[in-house]
Each structure stands twice: as structure tokens, then as C-alpha cells.
C-alpha positions in Angstrom: 103.2 91.9 -7.6 101.0 94.0 -5.5 100.4 94.3 -1.8 97.9 97.0 -0.4 97.6 97.0 3.5 95.1 99.0 5.5 96.8 99.3 8.4 97.0 102.9 10.2 100.3 104.8 10.7 102.0 103.6 14.0 100.9 100.8 16.4 97.8 100.5 17.8 97.2 100.5 21.5 98.1 97.3 23.3 95.1 94.8 24.1 94.6 94.1 27.3 94.7 90.3 28.0 94.7 87.2 30.4 97.0 84.8 28.5 100.1 83.7 30.0 102.3 84.4 26.8 102.1 87.6 24.4 99.6 86.9 21.3 101.7 89.2 19.3 104.9 87.4 20.2 107.1 90.6 20.2 106.4 91.1 16.5 105.4 94.4 15.1 104.0 95.4 11.6 107.3 95.7 10.2 108.9 92.6 11.7 106.0 90.8 10.5 106.4 91.5 6.8 109.8 90.4 7.0 108.8 86.7 8.3 110.1 84.0 5.2 108.7 80.8 4.4 110.4 77.4 5.0 112.1 76.0 2.3 110.2 73.0 0.7 111.3 69.5 0.4 112.5 68.4 -2.8 109.3 66.4 -3.8 107.1 68.8 -2.1 105.4 69.8 -5.6 105.4 65.9 -6.5 103.6 64.7 -3.7 100.8 67.4 -3.5 100.2 67.0 -7.6 99.6 63.4 -6.8 97.5 64.3 -3.8 95.2 66.5 -6.3 95.4 63.8 -9.1 93.8 61.3 -6.8 91.1 63.9 -5.9 90.1 64.7 -9.5 89.9 61.4 -10.0 86.8 60.7 -7.5 83.3 60.5 -8.8 81.7 62.9 -6.0 78.2 61.9 -6.8 76.6 65.4 -5.3 73.3 65.1 -3.8 71.5 68.4 -2.6 68.8 68.2 0.0 65.8 70.0 0.6 66.2 73.8 1.1 66.7 74.7 4.8 67.1 78.6 4.8 66.6 81.8 2.8 68.5 84.6 3.7 71.4 86.6 2.3 70.1 86.6 -1.2 70.3 82.9 -1.3 68.6 79.6 -0.5 70.5 76.9 1.7 70.4 73.5 0.9 72.0 70.4 2.3 74.4 68.8 0.2 76.7 65.7 0.4 79.4 64.6 -1.9 82.4 61.5 -1.8 85.8 62.6 -1.3 88.9 60.9 -1.4 89.1 57.3 0.4 85.3 56.8 -0.2 84.3 59.2 2.7 80.7 60.3 2.1 80.5 64.2 3.6 78.4 66.8 4.0 77.6 70.9 4.0 75.6 73.2 2.8 75.1 74.8 -0.8 74.1 78.1 -1.4 72.0 79.4 -4.1 71.0 82.4 -5.6 67.2 83.6 -5.1 67.3 85.5 -8.2 68.4 84.0 -11.4 70.9 81.4 -12.2 74.4 81.8 -10.5 77.4 83.7 -12.5 80.1 82.7 -9.7 80.9 80.2 -7.5 82.6 80.0 -4.2 84.3 76.8 -2.0 84.2 78.4 1.4 86.5 76.7 4.1 85.5 76.4 7.8 87.7 77.4 11.1 88.5 74.7 13.5 85.5 74.5 15.4 84.0 73.1 12.2 80.7 74.3 11.5 77.2 73.4 12.2 75.7 76.3 10.2 75.9 78.0 7.0 77.0 81.0 8.9 79.1 83.4 9.2 80.4 83.3 5.9 77.2 84.8 4.1 76.6 87.3 2.2 78.7 86.0 -0.9 81.2 88.3 -1.9 79.2 88.9 -5.2 75.6 89.0 -6.1 74.4 86.3 -8.3 76.5 83.7 -6.6 76.7 79.9 -5.5 78.6 78.6 -2.8 79.6 75.3 -1.7 80.6 75.2 2.2 81.6 72.0 3.1 82.8 70.2 6.1 85.7 68.6 5.7 86.1 65.1 7.5 85.8 64.6 10.9 84.6 68.1 11.4 80.9 69.1 12.5 77.9 67.3 12.6 78.7 66.8 8.8 81.6 65.8 8.2 82.0 63.4 11.7 83.5 60.3 10.7 84.0 56.8 13.0 88.0 57.0 14.2 88.2 60.6 13.7 88.2 63.1 16.1 86.4 66.2 16.1 87.9 68.3 18.5 90.5 70.3 16.9 93.5 69.6 19.4 92.9 65.7 18.9 91.8 65.9 15.4 95.4 68.2 14.2 97.1 65.4 15.3 95.1 62.2 13.7 97.6 60.2 11.4 100.3 62.6 12.1 103.0 60.1 12.3 103.2 60.2 8.4 103.0 62.4 5.2 100.5 59.8 4.0 98.1 59.5 7.0 97.8 62.6 8.0 94.2 64.2 8.2 95.1 67.4 6.6 95.9 66.5 3.1 92.6 64.3 3.6 91.0 67.9 4.4 92.7 69.6 1.7 91.3 66.3 -0.8 88.1 67.7 0.7 88.2 70.9 -0.8 89.2 70.0 -4.2 86.7 67.3 -4.2 83.9 70.0 -3.1 85.2 71.9 -5.8 84.2 68.6 -8.2 80.8 68.4 -6.4 79.8 72.6 -6.9 81.3 71.8 -10.8 79.3 68.8 -11.5 76.0 70.4 -9.7 76.7 74.1 -11.4 79.1 73.7 -14.5 78.2 77.3 -15.4 80.4 78.7 -11.9 83.4 75.7 -12.0 86.0 77.3 -14.5 86.6 79.8 -17.0 87.9 82.5 -14.0 84.4 82.0 -12.0 85.2 80.2 -9.3 86.5 81.5 -5.6 87.6 80.2 -3.0 87.0 81.8 0.8 88.4 80.4 4.0 89.3 81.7 7.6 91.8 80.1 10.3 92.0 76.2 9.9 89.9 77.3 6.3 92.9 80.0 5.5 95.8 77.4 5.6 93.7 74.3 3.9 93.4 77.0 1.3 96.9 77.8 1.3 97.8 74.0 0.7 95.0 73.3 -1.7 94.9 76.3 -4.2 98.6 76.2 -5.8 97.8 72.5 -7.6 94.1 73.7 -8.6 93.9 75.6 -11.9 89.9 75.6 -11.4 89.9 78.8 -9.2 90.7 82.5 -10.2 91.0 84.2 -6.9 91.6 83.6 -3.1 90.5 85.2 0.0 92.4 83.8 3.3 92.0 84.9 6.6 94.4 84.4 9.9 95.0 81.2 8.1 96.8 79.1 10.0 99.7 76.6 9.1 101.9 78.9 8.1 105.8 78.6 8.7 105.6 75.3 11.1 109.0 75.4 12.4 108.5 79.1 13.6 104.9 78.3 15.0 106.3 75.2 16.9 108.4 78.5 19.0 105.2 79.8 19.8 103.1 79.0 22.6 99.2 79.4 21.4 95.6 78.5 22.4 95.0 76.7 19.1 95.4 73.7 17.8 98.8 74.4 17.2 99.3 73.7 21.1 98.6 70.1 20.7 101.6 69.9 17.5 103.9 71.3 20.0 103.2 69.4 22.2 103.7 66.6 20.3 106.6 67.3 19.2 108.1 67.8 22.2 107.9 64.3 22.5 108.5 63.6 19.0 110.7 65.6 17.1 111.1 63.8 14.1 107.3 65.1 13.0 109.3 68.4 12.2 109.8 66.2 8.4 105.9 65.5 8.4 105.1 68.9 9.1 107.1 70.4 6.5 104.5 68.8 3.6 102.3 70.8 5.3 103.6 74.3 5.8 101.1 77.0 4.3 103.4 79.8 3.8 105.6 76.9 1.4 102.5 76.3 -0.3 102.0 79.8 -0.6 105.3 80.5 -2.6 103.7 78.5 -5.3 100.1 79.9 -5.2 100.1 82.8 -8.0 96.3 83.2 -8.3 95.4 86.8 -6.4 95.0 86.7 -3.2 93.6 88.6 -0.4 94.9 88.1 3.0 93.6 89.4 6.5 96.1 88.5 8.6 95.6 90.0 12.4 98.9 91.8 14.8 97.5 89.9 17.7 96.2 86.2 17.9 96.2 83.9 20.9 95.0 81.1 18.5 97.1 81.8 15.3 100.3 83.4 16.1 101.0 86.5 13.9 103.8 86.0 12.6 102.6 81.9 11.2 99.5 84.1 9.4 102.0 86.6 7.6 104.6 84.5 6.1 101.6 83.1 4.0 101.2 86.7 2.5 104.9 86.7 2.5 105.4 84.4 0.1 102.3 84.8 -2.4 104.5 85.6 -5.3 101.1 86.8 -7.4 99.1 89.4 -7.3 98.3 90.2 -3.4 96.4 92.4 -1.1 96.8 92.2 2.2 94.6 93.4 5.4 95.9 94.5 8.5 93.4 93.5 11.2 94.6 94.4 15.0 93.4 91.2 16.4 91.9 87.3 15.3 90.2 85.1 17.5 89.9 87.7 20.0 87.4 90.3 20.5 88.4 94.1 20.2 87.1 97.3 20.1 86.6 98.5 16.6 86.4 94.8 15.4 83.0 95.0 14.0 84.4 98.4 11.9 87.2 96.4 10.8 85.0 92.9 9.5 83.3 95.6 7.5 86.1 97.1 5.7 87.0 93.6 5.2 83.5 92.5 3.3 83.8 95.8 1.5 87.5 94.8 0.1 86.4 91.5 -0.7 83.7 92.8 -2.7 86.1 94.9 -4.6 88.6 92.0 -4.8 86.5 89.2 -6.4 84.9 91.7 -8.4 87.8 92.4 -10.0 89.3 89.4 -10.5 86.3 86.8 -11.3 84.7 87.1 -14.6 81.3 88.7 -15.2 
């Protein structure tokens, strides 16, 4: 197991902010690197294996729309596919402008959904294709009747039961997106050619999805959410976790459901090479949860420590550029040429 951090020696200067809580939650890097993953329920693996089998049985029937844009070395098309429950979802398909695709990526989005194929482009490797799905309820191409589109409400949809919680459906949407990409471009769908990228909400969903899906060869999870729910319930934030905290105060039994949707618990079973970018300061996704995901990983892993997440700061552009370079090297190492 390898773990490499780009953190500079010594803590960075404190960031000025106006939040009524400390977005670092009193944790420095040394403390963050010791945050564990919660223990899994006894049937955790059985639960997720059954969800995965259900998703793999779906005929995704992907359809490509006309080209919508060309940039960053790819042509962007609209795409739609079927997911679990007969739900029809949309998104974007990125195809290389120069020659056939040699690698593929599934790219999860943040908890604002996505209304365009940015900011995930350019892709980490040249001659790559990608599917950028909108998961159920999120964004204009993932909107569904009865599923709220705002993060604060979406994260509570169906939360009373592990079998109805929307997060399980969103994980299945990523699996079905991978199936759709594989049907459209069989060459990139396996044999070490498929990668995953996810930030924030997409990072947490990726941690939940990837341990059960052998089609992927490597992943990047940036400021991943849903890590260490028991700890998250004690930490104020401005993101979807605050809705869960409020719900938990009125319905404490929800902790039994959340145990099945803990990204750190799932990460303990994620053996493929994974690059994690985790922040020391983040008002939306508490840093202890982000680091819990990284710390749990049993396979080859790399860590880039960010000064902040979900918050503008001096040096942000430089850190982002460093992360882009690192992910190019990372996927260049782990995906087959």
C-alpha cells in the first residue's frame, strides 16, 4: 500500500471566514490521518452485492444525441440511458476528436447536479471517452417527478429505509452509466481501461459504488462526502450533511440506515488504486469525513491534501493545476495503454 501526500510542512495560515463554526473542526493533518472508518453492518457486502446485481441486469439501451460542443480534445453529445427501476436518465458523452477511444471514464457530479459537462474536462488521458451522467433527481437531465432536485431535500429522499434511500439509486445510476458506456464503446469498458472520477457528492457515490464493480481499474475521489456518518452527525456544515443532522435529531433511528451508506465503510473494501484529494478546511463536507475515506483504503492509494474545499482561497488555482497533473500521472500509471 502506498500513500503520498503533497502537504507542505507545518499548518497553513488560518483561512478567514464568516461561518458560525470552524470548517476545520479543530483537526490538523496529523489528527485527520488517524480518523477511522466505522464498522460495517454484518450484511453490508450482501446488501451492496445484491444492488449491484440488480443494476447489471438492466438493459440500459443507451442513445446518443447530436453533437453539442467541441472542446478540450473531445466532442460532446447528449446521451440517455435506463437505470434501475426503469428510470431514464440523461447526461453527456465525450468522444475523442482524434481517433478511437482507448480509455473510458465515468464521471460523477457534485451535489448541485450538472447542467453542462464542465468542470471535469479535459479528461485525464488523451484518446479517452467519458460518460457524465446526471443521477436521479439531479440536474436538468436527471430530474424525476417526486424526487427533489435540491441537495438539502434530495439527501433525505427515502431515507427512512435502506431499500428506499435515494443514495442507493444514485449509486446504481453510476453502475448503469458504466454499462451504457460499455455498450456504446466496448473497447473501453474493461481490461483495465475504465476509470472513475468524482468530486464531493460524486466522490462519496464513487466510494460506495466501486468496491463491488470489477470493471473499473482506478479512481479519483475529490473531497468525498458521506464518510464516517457517526462523526459527521456531530459536525455542523453548510452542505447536505446539515439536512441529515437535522433529520437525525428528530429520527435518531436513521443511524441504522446510514450505516449502509457510509463512504468510509465502503472504502475499506475498495482495493483498486485510488487517488484522494481531501481538504483541511471545508464548510460543506467536514474534512474528518473526507480523510476517513482515504484512511480506510486498503489498496494502492495516493493523497493530495488541499488547503480548502468548497471555499475560495489564495493558491486554489495552483493546487487545482497540481491535482490535474497528478491525476494524469496516476491514470497514466494504472490504466492500460
